[in-house]
N, C-alpha and C positions, 0 to 999 in steps of 0.2 A: 172901659166897659168890661164888666165881668160876665163870664159865661156861667149860666146857672147849671147846677148838677141835676141829673135825673132824679125823679122821686125815689125814695127808698124802695128797693125790690124791683125796680124797672131797668137797672143797668144791664141785666142779662138780655132783655129784649132789645136794647139799643145795640149791643154787641152782635146778637143774632141778625138783626136787621142790616147792620153795616156789612157783615160778612155776606149776607144774601145778596145785597146790592152789588158788591164787588164781584161775586161769582156770576151774577147775571150779566154784568158788563163784560167779563172775560168771555163768557159764552157768546155774546153778541159779536165781539171782535173776532172770535174764532170762526163763527159762521160767515162773517163778512169777508175775511181773508180767504177762506176755503172756497167760497163761491166765485172768486175771481181768478182762481188758479185752474190750470188744465186747458184742454182743447175747447175752442169755441168756433162758431160758424156764423155765416151771414148769407142769406139768400141774395143772389145776384140777378135772378130772372128765370124765366121758363119759356118754353116754346111748345105749343100744342101742335104736334105733328099730324095727328089724325084722331079718329074716335078711339083708338086703342094704344096711344103712346104720347108721353110728355117727356121732353128733355128738360132736366132741371140743372141750372147753373148756380154754383154756390162757391163761396170762399171758406176754406178751413184755416183758422188762425191759431197760432201757437202749437204747431205739431211737434216741435222740439225734436225732430229727427226720428219720430216714432210713427209706425203705421196706425191708421185710424179706421174705424168702422162707422159708417153713417147710415141712418135709416131715412129714406126719402119717401114722400107720399104724394099722391095726386088726389085732388078733391073736386067734387062736382058743385053745381050751383047751390045745393042745400048744405054745403060743407060736409057732405058724406065722403068717406074715403072710398075711392074707386080703384086705387092701385097703391101698392107699397112694395118697396124693395130695399134690401140691405146691401151696401156696397163696401168693399174693402179698398182702402186707398193706401198707396205706398208711402213710405216714410219721406218726409220733406224737411229740409233745414231752413227753408224760407219762412219769414214771419207770417206770410199769407200766401196760400196757393189756391188757384181757381180750378175747379173741376166742372165737367158737364157729364151727367149720367142719365140714362133712360129709365123711365118708370112705365111699365106696361100696365094698361088699364082694362077694366071690364066694361066700362061705359065712357062716354065723352067727359073729359075733365075740363075744368076751367082754370085750374091753377096747379102748380107743382111747387113743393116746398121741402125743406129739410126738417125732419121731426127731431132728430137727435144725432149727436156724434160722441164717440168715446174712444179712448186709446184701446188698442187691441191687447 
C-alpha cells in the first residue's frame, strides 16, 4: 500500500500542523508533570469548638524537609467565609505530616478546610 503525497503547495501546511501538534503534546505533558510536583495537602477533619473557633486537622504531603505556609478557612452554611488564617509549618522530612490549627471566626462555622499550601 502506498502513501499518497500531499497536494502540490500543501506540504508547508502539513509540516506546520505536525509541528503544532508536537508542541501541543509537549505543553500538555509539561503541565501534567508540573501539577503533580510540589507540596500537597489533604483535609483530615475539623472540630467546631464554639461560635468563634474551628480547629482544622489536615495532612501536608511531600514537604521534602522544607517549611510550608498554609491558608485555612472556616465556612458557614451558605459557604461564606467566616474565618481565615495563614499558618507557618515547620520543615518535615516525613512523607505525610498531620497538623491541627485553629481558625478564629466572626460567626458560627459549619466546616473548616485548607484553602492552599505552598513552600515558604
